[in-house]
C-alpha positions in Angstrom: 166.9 123.9 117.3 165.5 120.5 118.2 165.7 118.2 115.4 162.6 116.4 114.2 164.6 112.9 114.1 165.4 113.6 118.0 165.1 110.6 120.0 165.1 112.3 123.7 164.0 115.9 124.5 167.5 117.1 125.1 169.2 119.9 123.4 172.4 121.3 123.9 172.5 125.3 124.8 174.3 126.1 121.5 170.6 125.1 119.1 168.8 127.3 121.6 171.1 130.0 120.8 169.5 132.1 118.2 166.0 130.1 118.3 162.8 132.3 117.3 160.3 133.2 120.0 156.7 134.2 119.1 154.1 135.3 121.5 150.3 133.0 121.1 149.4 134.3 118.0 152.5 133.6 115.7 154.2 136.7 115.6 157.9 136.3 116.0 159.3 138.9 118.9 162.6 137.9 119.2 165.0 135.2 119.3 167.0 133.7 121.6 170.7 135.3 122.7 172.0 133.6 125.5 170.9 131.1 128.8 171.1 131.9 132.2 172.4 128.4 134.3 172.5 127.9 137.7 176.1 126.6 138.3 175.1 124.2 141.3 172.3 122.7 140.0 172.6 123.2 136.6 169.0 124.3 135.9 168.2 126.5 133.0 166.7 129.5 134.9 166.4 132.7 131.7 166.3 132.6 128.7 167.9 135.9 127.4 165.6 137.2 124.7 166.8 139.6 122.7 164.3 142.1 121.6 164.7 145.1 119.3 168.0 146.9 118.8 169.5 147.0 115.4 173.0 145.5 114.6 173.4 145.3 118.5 172.9 149.3 118.5 169.7 149.9 121.4 169.3 145.9 122.2 167.9 145.0 125.2 167.8 141.6 126.5 164.9 140.3 128.3 165.6 137.5 130.8 162.5 135.4 130.2 161.9 132.4 133.2 162.5 129.5 131.6 159.6 128.0 132.6 157.0 130.5 130.6 158.5 129.3 127.2 156.9 126.6 125.6 158.7 124.3 122.9 156.5 124.4 119.9 157.9 121.8 116.9 155.3 123.2 114.2 157.0 126.7 114.9 160.7 125.5 115.4 160.4 128.1 118.1 159.6 129.0 121.6 156.2 130.3 122.6 155.6 133.1 125.2 152.1 133.9 126.5 152.5 137.9 126.2 151.8 139.9 123.7 154.1 142.2 122.5 153.2 145.4 124.1 153.4 143.3 127.6 156.7 142.2 126.5 157.9 145.8 125.9 156.9 146.4 129.7 158.7 144.2 130.9 162.0 144.4 133.2 164.9 144.7 129.8 168.2 145.1 130.5 171.6 145.8 128.5 174.3 143.6 128.1 176.5 145.8 130.9 173.2 145.5 133.4 173.2 142.1 132.9 176.9 141.6 134.6 175.2 143.4 137.4 172.2 141.0 137.7 171.2 140.8 141.1 168.5 139.5 143.6 166.7 142.3 143.2 166.1 142.2 139.6 165.0 138.4 140.5 162.5 139.5 142.9 161.3 142.1 140.1 160.9 139.6 137.5 159.1 137.1 139.2 156.6 139.7 140.0 156.2 140.9 136.4 156.1 136.9 135.2 154.4 135.6 138.0 150.7 136.1 136.2 152.2 134.4 133.2 153.0 131.2 135.4 156.9 132.1 135.9 157.7 130.0 139.3 161.0 131.4 141.0 163.9 128.2 141.2 165.0 127.7 144.6 
């Protein structure tokens, strides 16, 4: 996570990995497993949030559009405007399915997260 003493807003991807994700009620609902970065622009497009499973079994990943996450210094983690139930209904993928992630899934994600402020990247 970003250190309290950091003089700038940048953070390395390795420090975002395993960052907790909370809902607005303050409940921890998962953690960031990885980031999806557009290789031409360098823009972070999705935070791949790990949700559920035990020891990697049954684990699903939720590609959260980066612009629906807000960093909260007090919680030393990210907050999303969804309840746990809403997130359970969100598009999710196994690790193997993420390898095949394409345009159809992208459209589905932005249809789901649009009401929460997600804006498709260009």
